[in-house]
Backbone as a ProteinNet text record, in pm:
[ID]
protein_1_A
[PRIMARY]
MSRMVNCQVLKKEAPGLEHVPHPGELGIRIYENISAEGWRQWLDRLTIIMNEMQLSTADPRALKIIEQHMQGFLFGEGEEGQMPAGFQPPPAKK
[TERTIARY]
10417.5	10339.4	10395.9	10406.9	10474.3	10398.6	10463.4	10427	10358	10223.5	10154.1	10139.3	10153.7	10151.3	10063.5	10001.2	9910.2	10027.2	10045	10165.3	10121.8	10193.6	10166.9	10209.9	10303.7	10343.3	10215.5	10176.7	10085.4	9938.8	9937.1	9776.4	9706.9	9758.9	9703.8	9790.6	9737.6	9790.6	9861.3	9990.6	10099.5	10198.1	10290.8	10395.4	10499.2	10518.8	10623.2	10755.4	10852.5	10988.3	11036.9	11134.6	11196.8	11278.8	11335.3	11418.4	11409.3	11423.5	11440.7	11549.3	11504.9	11586.5	11688.5	11648.9	11713.4	11717.2	11839.1	11865.4	11757.7	11730.7	11664.8	11526.4	11444.5	11290	11241.7	11310.7	11257.3	11254.2	11356.8	11363.6	11261	11215.2	11132.1	10987.2	10960.1	10847.4	10827.4	10938.8	10935.4	10897.6	10957.6	10922.3	10784.3	10726.4	10602.2	10485.8	10511.5	10439.8	10475.3	10571.5	10604.7	10618.4	10566.4	10572.7	10714	10743.9	10858	10874.2	10773.3	10729.9	10764.4	10698.8	10695.4	10855.1	10932.2	11059.3	11125.7	11112.9	11176.6	11163.4	11048.8	11003.4	11076.1	11090.7	11190.1	11338.1	11384.7	11525.4	11540.4	11446.7	11447.8	11449.2	11362.2	11359.2	11482.4	11557.2	11676.2	11781.9	11790.8	11888.2	11901.6	11782.1	11749.5	11798	11742.7	11772	11927.6	11987.3	12133.5	12215.9	12173.5	12243.4	12204.4	12072.2	12055.2	12118.2	12106.8	12161	12303	12360.6	12511.4	12536.7	12461.1	12466.6	12560.4	12626.4	12727.4	12698.9	12674.4	12637.6	12742.1	12872.1	12996.4	12967.3	12883.4	12868.7	12755.3	12783.2	12652	12547	12579.2	12478.4	12374.3	12437.8	12377.9	12258.5	12327	12234.1	12096.3	12106.2	11997.2	11903.2	11952.6	11864.8	11813.8	11868.7	11816.4	11694.1	11725.4	11616.7	11484.4	11502.5	11406.9	11324.1	11392.6	11329.4	11265.1	11335	11268.8	11144.7	11119.8	10995.9	10896.8	10953.5	10860.9	10789.2	10875.4	10832.3	10743	10799	10731.1	10597.8	10591.1	10484.3	10423.8	10465	10420.4	10435.3	10538.7	10574.4	10680.7	10633.2	10735.1	10710.5	10811.9	10806.9	10893.3	10982.2	11063.3	11013.9	11079.3	11026	10978.4	10973.3	10925.5	11041.1	11020.6	11136.1	11210	11349.6	11415.8	11390.1	11387	11360	11429.9	11377.9	11451.2	11480	11425.2	11483.8	11391.4	11482.6	11416	11454.7	11384.3	11386	11474.8	11534.2	11629.3	11520.8	11558.6	11450.9	11428.3	11308.8	11285.6	11337.5	11397.5	11493.5	11390.4	11412.7	11335.2	11369
11970.6	11836.5	11736.3	11603.9	11507.5	11465.9	11419.6	11364.5	11241.3	11217.1	11094.9	11000.1	10866.6	10767.3	10653.3	10584.4	10478.8	10367	10337.6	10221.7	10072.5	10031	9872.1	9785.3	9805.2	9725.1	9741.1	9854.6	9868.6	9872.2	9883.9	9873.7	9982.1	10094	10225.8	10352.9	10445.9	10576.9	10617.7	10651.7	10687.8	10787.7	10845.7	10929.5	10867.1	10949.5	10858.4	10890.6	10837.9	10847.3	10994.3	11047.3	11176.7	11181.7	11074.6	11069	10931.5	10898.2	10793.6	10697.7	10586.3	10497.5	10413	10386.2	10275.2	10352	10288	10343.7	10296.1	10381.2	10343.4	10342.7	10263.5	10281	10210.1	10106.8	10036.9	10152.2	10208.1	10335.5	10414.9	10470.2	10559.2	10488.9	10385.1	10312.4	10287.4	10251.6	10264.4	10401.3	10501.9	10631.2	10673.5	10631.7	10658.6	10569.7	10445.7	10357.5	10306.5	10333.2	10277.3	10375.4	10360.7	10449	10448.5	10546.9	10542	10417.6	10393.8	10277.2	10154	10140.5	10030.1	10005.7	10109.3	10080.8	10040.5	10090.5	10057.1	9897.7	9864.4	9700.7	9633.7	9685.8	9614.4	9602.6	9720.2	9719.2	9608.7	9593.4	9498.6	9358.5	9339	9198.9	9188.7	9281.3	9283.1	9237.2	9276.7	9231.7	9085.3	9036.9	8890	8812.2	8862.6	8796.2	8779.7	8888.5	8880.9	8808.3	8797.8	8722.4	8583	8555.1	8395.8	8338.9	8429.2	8374.5	8402.7	8473.8	8506.2	8581.8	8682.7	8784.4	8903.5	8958.1	9054.5	9146.3	9280.4	9383	9408.9	9370.5	9359.9	9271.2	9173.6	9075.2	9100.3	9125.1	9172.2	9071.9	8939.9	8829.5	8849.4	8881.9	8922.4	9020	9133.9	9244.8	9216.3	9126.2	9072.9	9001	8892	8841.1	8925.2	9032.7	9140.6	9203.1	9259.5	9307	9220.4	9095.5	9001.7	8997.9	8993.3	8995.1	9116	9237.8	9347.8	9370.2	9330.5	9332.9	9262	9127.6	9044.2	9086.6	9159.3	9202.8	9317.8	9430.4	9547.6	9553.8	9473	9466.9	9331.4	9241.9	9091.8	9044.1	9059.3	9024.4	8905.1	8788.7	8679.7	8601.1	8502.4	8416.7	8477.1	8549.2	8601.8	8696.7	8734.2	8829.8	8770.3	8653.5	8605.5	8554.7	8535.7	8500.8	8372.8	8371.9	8271.4	8139.9	8022.3	7879.3	7862.3	7808.7	7756.9	7865.2	7993.3	8116	8083.2	8106	8094.6	8222.4	8298	8430.1	8375.1	8473.8	8459.3	8445.3	8379.1	8369.7	8512	8526	8664.2	8668.4	8788.4	8820.3	8839.5	8783	8768.8	8895.1
8445.6	8436.5	8364.9	8406.2	8339.3	8218.9	8115.2	7987.7	8042.1	7986.6	8007.8	7905.4	7913.3	7797.4	7840.1	7774.6	7782.4	7782.9	7914.7	7922.1	7893.5	7824.6	7748.8	7869.5	7977	8079.2	8173.9	8224.9	8359.5	8285	8150.4	8125.3	8163.3	8184	8218.6	8193.6	8187.8	8162	8294.7	8263.3	8356.6	8313.9	8408.3	8360.2	8272.7	8148.6	8048.8	8100.3	8025.1	8029.4	7986.9	8034.8	8013.6	7894.6	7857.9	7730.3	7678.7	7544.1	7479.3	7528	7594.4	7658.7	7581.5	7459.9	7368.4	7229	7164.8	7039.3	6941.9	6831.1	6698.5	6729.5	6626.2	6640.7	6754.7	6788.8	6945.7	7042.8	7053.9	7154.3	7162	7017.1	7009.3	7037.7	7026.5	7047.2	7197.9	7256.6	7411.7	7463.5	7431.7	7462	7455.1	7337.9	7311.8	7382.3	7432.1	7497.8	7629.4	7675	7797	7923.9	8013.8	8139.1	8208.3	8288.5	8367.9	8443.8	8515.4	8621.3	8539.6	8403.4	8341.9	8287.4	8282.1	8226.8	8340.2	8460.1	8576.6	8602.9	8586.4	8601.1	8494.4	8375.2	8275.2	8321.8	8374.5	8421.4	8529.5	8630	8730.7	8663.6	8551.2	8480.2	8414	8349.5	8270.1	8359.2	8480.7	8557.6	8592.1	8608.3	8639.8	8519	8394.7	8279.8	8257.9	8275.3	8256.5	8354	8489.3	8552.6	8562.6	8523.7	8500.3	8369.3	8264.8	8145.4	8123.7	8198.4	8209.5	8081.9	8060.5	7943.5	7968.9	7872	7867.7	7765.1	7804.3	7701.5	7603.2	7638.3	7535.1	7423.9	7439.9	7325.1	7244.9	7111.1	7027.8	7001.6	7030.9	7036.3	7169.5	7276.5	7394	7385.6	7298.7	7293.5	7199.7	7114.5	7007.4	7134.8	7215.9	7321.7	7402.3	7477.8	7545.5	7481.4	7344	7263.4	7255.7	7250.9	7228.2	7363.1	7453.4	7609.8	7626.7	7596.5	7605.3	7548	7412	7310.5	7376.9	7437.4	7496.7	7630	7704.7	7825.9	7820.7	7741.8	7725.4	7636.9	7533.5	7452	7410.2	7504.1	7477.6	7344.2	7260.3	7143.5	7146.8	7095.5	7066.6	7207.7	7221.1	7340.7	7443	7427.3	7529.1	7619.7	7738.7	7831.7	7954.8	7959.5	8081.3	8183.6	8306.9	8393.2	8328.1	8343.9	8285.3	8363.8	8264.1	8301.6	8416.5	8560.2	8639.3	8744.9	8722.6	8818.3	8946.7	9043.7	9202.2	9258.5	9307.5	9365.4	9502.1	9549.6	9663.3	9782.2	9900.3	10017.5	10059.9	10118.6	10193.2	10294.4	10328.1	10451.5	10587	10699.9	10798.7	10890.9
[MASK]
++++++++++++++++++++++++++++++++++++++++++++++++++++++++++++++++++++++++++++++++++++++++++++++

């Protein structure tokens, strides 16, 4: 049986992550409070944020920005975590 967590993203109980997904205390907090589905939603948002803001994980400054967005998206902390300003989703395929 899957480990269940009270997911802060989904606002309900859901199957948790199998492993700590991020280093340090933030990773442990995510593991304890974010479901596998909530984490998947974050990864989708992360892709958009990285593309729109042209961030690289090789840049330590970008990692700080990514963590700010992560905390905003996953836990509603701070002003980050929303879609980047001016983001336009691609048109739906017919």
